[in-house]
C-alpha positions as MATLAB code, in Angstrom:
seq = 'XXXXXXXXXXXXXXXXXXXXXXXXXXXXXXXXXXXXXXXXXXXXXXXXXXXXXXXXXXXXXXXXXXXXXXXXXXXXXXXXXXXXXXXXXXXXXXXXXXXXXXXXXXXXXXXXXXXXXXXXXXXXXXXXXXXXXXXXXX';
ca = [
    -111.317 -108.778    1.131;
    -108.229 -109.088    3.299;
    -108.066 -111.580    6.125;
    -108.035 -108.862    8.806;
    -111.214 -107.277    7.419;
    -112.879 -110.654    7.111;
    -112.084 -111.543   10.726;
    -113.424 -108.172   11.893;
    -116.592 -108.598    9.789;
    -117.205 -112.063   11.246;
    -116.706 -110.692   14.776;
    -119.269 -107.930   14.116;
    -121.687 -110.457   12.661;
    -121.306 -112.699   15.722;
    -121.872 -109.748   18.079;
    -125.099 -108.780   16.242;
    -126.565 -112.239   16.848;
    -127.175 -111.278   20.485;
    -128.763 -107.923   19.597;
    -132.385 -107.619   18.533;
    -133.284 -104.449   16.659;
    -136.500 -102.782   15.544;
    -136.791  -99.398   13.876;
    -139.578  -96.966   13.100;
    -138.939  -94.569   10.217;
    -140.668  -91.283    9.384;
    -142.832  -91.261   12.501;
    -144.959  -88.075   12.323;
    -144.132  -86.906   15.846;
    -141.555  -84.272   16.655;
    -138.251  -85.705   17.878;
    -138.444  -83.595   21.021;
    -141.752  -85.170   22.096;
    -140.534  -88.661   21.233;
    -137.337  -88.205   23.275;
    -139.443  -87.478   26.365;
    -141.025  -90.941   26.056;
    -137.761  -92.641   25.133;
    -136.020  -91.301   28.237;
    -138.671  -92.982   30.415;
    -137.883  -96.497   29.148;
    -134.156  -96.443   28.303;
    -132.277  -99.197   30.170;
    -135.381 -100.769   31.716;
    -136.695 -104.327   31.541;
    -139.023 -104.920   28.612;
    -142.048 -105.716   30.805;
    -141.584 -102.526   32.829;
    -141.141 -100.443   29.685;
    -144.318 -101.845   28.137;
    -146.297 -101.086   31.304;
    -145.002  -97.509   31.387;
    -145.809  -96.870   27.730;
    -149.209  -98.544   27.828;
    -150.600  -96.107   30.393;
    -149.083  -92.884   29.070;
    -151.663  -90.726   27.234;
    -149.166  -89.349   24.688;
    -149.410  -90.276   21.027;
    -145.660  -90.922   20.969;
    -146.036  -93.507   23.754;
    -148.466  -95.559   21.673;
    -146.095  -95.627   18.707;
    -143.148  -96.548   20.935;
    -145.203  -99.309   22.584;
    -145.781 -100.956   19.202;
    -142.095 -100.583   18.338;
    -140.970 -102.345   21.529;
    -143.470 -105.135   20.782;
    -141.911 -105.444   17.333;
    -138.425 -105.748   18.851;
    -139.726 -108.480   21.178;
    -141.187 -110.374   18.235;
    -137.805 -110.091   16.473;
    -136.220 -111.671   19.561;
    -138.798 -114.472   19.512;
    -138.128 -115.062   15.811;
    -134.452 -115.748   16.483;
    -135.088 -117.712   19.711;
    -137.924 -120.099   18.994;
    -138.991 -122.373   21.847;
    -137.312 -120.235   24.538;
    -139.267 -118.377   27.214;
    -138.780 -114.613   27.241;
    -139.105 -114.395   31.040;
    -136.017 -116.588   31.573;
    -133.769 -114.336   29.482;
    -134.563 -111.054   31.269;
    -134.681 -108.827   28.177;
    -133.949 -105.141   28.595;
    -133.701 -102.107   26.344;
    -129.983 -101.754   25.718;
    -130.219  -98.627   23.607;
    -132.946  -96.562   22.062;
    -132.226  -93.663   19.739;
    -134.353  -90.910   18.239;
    -133.048  -89.143   15.145;
    -134.643  -86.336   13.203;
    -136.252  -87.304    9.907;
    -137.655  -85.225    7.074;
    -139.427  -81.970    7.812;
    -142.561  -81.055    5.876;
    -142.599  -77.316    5.251;
    -145.966  -75.607    5.085;
    -146.999  -71.966    4.838;
    -149.549  -70.208    7.037;
    -150.951  -66.821    6.040;
    -149.880  -63.972    8.279;
    -151.052  -60.346    8.582;
    -150.220  -57.706    5.979;
    -149.643  -60.175    3.136;
    -146.839  -62.052    4.807;
    -146.472  -65.806    5.306;
    -145.047  -67.772    8.226;
    -143.413  -71.137    7.726;
    -144.702  -74.151    9.668;
    -142.276  -77.039   10.082;
    -143.983  -80.413   10.598;
    -141.220  -82.540   12.032;
    -140.873  -86.321   12.027;
    -138.347  -88.765   13.456;
    -136.668  -92.161   13.212;
    -136.606  -94.394   16.316;
    -134.338  -97.431   16.761;
    -134.686  -99.889   19.646;
    -132.007 -102.456   20.555;
    -132.870 -105.239   23.009;
    -130.386 -107.466   24.787;
    -130.627 -110.320   27.242;
    -129.092 -109.869   30.686;
    -128.604 -113.637   30.840;
    -126.072 -113.449   27.972;
    -124.100 -110.763   29.808;
    -123.928 -112.895   32.967;
    -122.748 -115.924   30.984;
    -120.045 -113.825   29.242;
    -118.763 -112.471   32.573;
    -118.273 -115.930   34.066;
];
């Protein structure tokens, strides 16, 4: 590996130390329904996002709630002995991508068949601390 690539790789590795990621793969909810829930919490503080998701009746909200909790536990794993409230965690980015589609057939009139597409998705949550951003700006 050349020196320029190595320097760039080390810079990327250093930048990822401040990001805390959790992902949910092959979630059996359509991406369209999941994006409705994701749009509610994108860019918000973690506590606010958890409160929003906890009281939404949608199935997608429950899955997203557990995913945000997983991202928080990933943050706590890297930052042992530090209070979460002092760091002001927020959802930096949250992405929903389409996953595999299960194709099923439903009988239709006159000997025909209609295709049913059971969609699923991948969700990725990235948390960041606002305290780190303030320290970098100064």
